[in-house]
ZADO-939724 format. One line per 2 residues: number of its first residue (from 1); for each residue x, y, z of C-alpha. Coordinates in pm, whole numbers, plus 50000, padded with zeros to 5 digits. Each point is the difference from the previous one (the first is absolute). Layout:
NUM> X/Y/Z  ...
END
This chain:
1> 23119/26144/05871  50106/49819/49705
3> 50318/49817/49933  50213/50315/49885
5> 50125/50003/50355  50198/49743/49964
7> 50231/50225/49779  49942/50321/50226
9> 49961/50279/49747  49708/50241/49960
11> 49602/49944/49987  49741/50239/49837
13> 49762/50107/50286  49701/49792/49861
15> 50198/49649/50023  50063/50071/50414
17> 49825/49720/50188  49909/50258/50285
19> 49834/49720/50185  50255/49789/50007
21> 50354/50157/49992  50130/50283/50301
23> 49963/50333/49775  50278/50219/50195
25> 49998/50355/49915  50343/50167/50053
27> 49922/50360/49973  49988/50264/50294
29> 49734/49966/50235  49862/50379/49891
31> 49983/49842/49659  49831/49710/50115
33> 49731/50217/50136  49935/50169/49699
35> 49956/49704/49812  50047/49618/50020
37> 49861/49664/49902  49756/49895/50243
39> 50172/49644/50068  50327/50174/50012
41> 50285/49987/50356  50188/50267/49994
43> 50352/49999/50091  50240/50291/49885
45> 50306/49916/49786  50240/50161/50270
47> 49781/49778/50234  50055/49691/49833
49> 50099/49671/50190  49976/49717/49823
51> 49955/49738/50263  49677/50181/50070
53> 49848/49998/49677  50116/49600/49949
55> 49787/49944/50287  49710/50184/49845
57> 50018/49832/49734  49988/49667/50136
59> 49750/49803/49880  49901/50259/49695
61> 50083/49954/49616  50297/50214/50006
63> 50053/50352/50108  49894/50261/49732
65> 50178/50351/50089  49842/50341/49898
67> 50111/50348/49986  49901/50349/49807
69> 50136/49909/49661  50265/49666/50056
71> 50338/50148/50102  49967/49950/50393
73> 49825/49696/49918  50273/49841/49791
75> 50283/50097/50268  49778/49832/50262
77> 49960/49702/49781  50365/49975/49958
79> 50062/50037/50369  49744/49702/50106
81> 50090/49769/49695  50393/50050/50157
83> 49867/49890/50362  49808/49723/49847
85> 49659/50091/49975  49866/49777/49753
87> 49762/50089/49773  50027/50388/49986
89> 49892/50180/49652  49921/50360/49969
91> 49679/50153/49872  50063/50164/49661
93> 49991/50385/49982  49900/50027/50392
95> 49704/50157/50157  49991/50269/49694
97> 49907/49661/49770  49766/49821/50263
99> 49807/50346/49965  49988/50007/49665
101> 49885/49615/49958  49711/50111/50183
103> 50079/49781/50316  49838/50054/50342
105> 50187/50255/50244  49927/50141/50317
107> 50021/50441/49990  50072/50198/50294
109> 50160/50320/50044  50200/50202/49802
111> 50373/50012/50016  50305/50078/49803
113> 50177/49660/49830  50360/49976/50093
115> 50094/50042/49618  49835/50365/50025
117> 50184/50062/50323  50370/49899/49825
119> 49907/50210/49677  49895/50311/50267
121> 50308/49953/50255  50252/49987/49688
123> 49851/50283/49850  50012/50196/50313
125> 50348/49909/50055  50132/50112/49666
127> 49816/50356/50031  50145/50032/50368
129> 50352/49858/49857  49994/50265/49687
131> 49837/50277/50194  50270/49964/50289
133> 50297/49964/49694  49901/50333/49866
135> 49920/50180/50272  50201/49855/50305
137> 50304/49826/49856  50069/49759/49694
139> 50102/49710/50188  49630/49961/50035
141> 49941/49890/49681  50147/49711/50060
143> 49686/49921/50244  49831/50037/49616
145> 50245/49740/49843  49943/49765/50280
147> 49622/49984/49970  50064/49994/49607
149> 50217/49670/50026  49794/49858/50234
151> 49702/50028/49759  50247/49849/49725
153> 50114/49699/50250  49604/49934/50081
155> 49910/49991/49651  50297/49760/49919
157> 49960/49771/50259  49639/50013/50067
159> 50037/50088/50342  50000/50337/50162
161> 50182/50094/50324  49742/50297/50119
163> 49731/49763/49934  50143/49779/50251
165> 50019/50301/50241  49679/50124/49909
167> 49822/49683/50091  50123/50007/50369
169> 49893/50374/50076  49695/50002/50251
171> 49717/50117/49747  50084/49691/49788
173> 49981/49752/50299  49699/50066/50161
175> 49805/49693/50054  49645/50111/49976
177> 49804/49656/49900  49628/49957/50107
179> 49994/49626/49961  50386/49932/50147
181> 50059/49803/49724  50242/50229/49774
183> 50288/49937/50234  50211/49730/50109
185> 49972/50003/50387
END
């Protein structure tokens, strides 16, 4: 790992020292099963415990956090830094940039990314709210407005309450890893 970890920010995927650092993947188990970096340890954002991460990072050159595009990794890095975990960085561009750089990945079964799940759920709720508002009672239009406000908030703050809820759903938490290295026990 390079010295940019002393001022923790972002690392381009090609600069990550996969052998010397703790590479922490904070996506859902379903996303991890779909595609992941071979050396990465899975600890979903909603299960992140800084003391566990600090213990795993002991003796390593630092901790590099990875998610799909960078948003969850930034949240995880902030939480880890606030808890005093030293030398934390985020993979710039996340798993998307990692794959685009041609770096090694393990591929598994297909799944639906958390981002796509949020889009589908939000769209379904808006359709239900509008449908019920037109055919049952106008008050149901409030459901569509609530979802729309939530999407605006998510866009403005880069935090999504619906994603946090969906990440806890059973289909996103099935730990199916052949080598046992995907989850912190």
